[in-house]
C-alpha positions in Angstrom: -145.1 -48.1 -14.2 -147.1 -51.0 -15.6 -150.7 -51.5 -14.9 -150.1 -54.4 -12.5 -147.6 -52.3 -10.5 -150.2 -49.6 -10.1 -152.9 -52.0 -9.0 -150.5 -53.6 -6.5 -149.6 -50.2 -5.2 -153.2 -49.3 -4.7 -153.9 -52.6 -3.0 -151.0 -52.1 -0.6 -152.0 -48.5 0.2 -155.6 -49.6 0.8 -154.3 -52.3 3.3 -152.1 -49.8 5.1 -154.5 -46.9 5.3 -157.4 -49.3 6.0 -155.5 -50.7 9.0 -154.8 -47.2 10.2 -158.4 -46.2 10.0 -159.5 -49.4 11.7 -157.1 -48.8 14.6 -158.3 -45.2 15.0 -161.9 -46.3 15.1 -161.2 -49.0 17.6 -159.2 -46.7 19.9 -161.9 -44.0 19.7 -164.6 -46.5 20.7 -162.5 -48.3 23.4 -159.9 -45.9 24.6 -157.1 -47.2 26.8 -157.6 -46.6 30.5 -155.0 -44.2 32.0 -152.7 -45.9 34.6 -153.3 -44.7 38.1 -150.7 -42.3 39.4 -148.9 -43.9 42.3 -147.1 -41.7 44.7 -144.4 -44.2 45.7 -143.4 -45.5 42.3 -139.8 -46.0 43.4 
């Protein structure tokens, strides 16, 4: 692998893993509200 390929791989991995970490942090600070359980959902 050339140097530019390694650099681009590291940049792409940082974007993907950074997005995952950002999503986890956002969901931990603002969790989704559970939907109310309706008895007559039919």
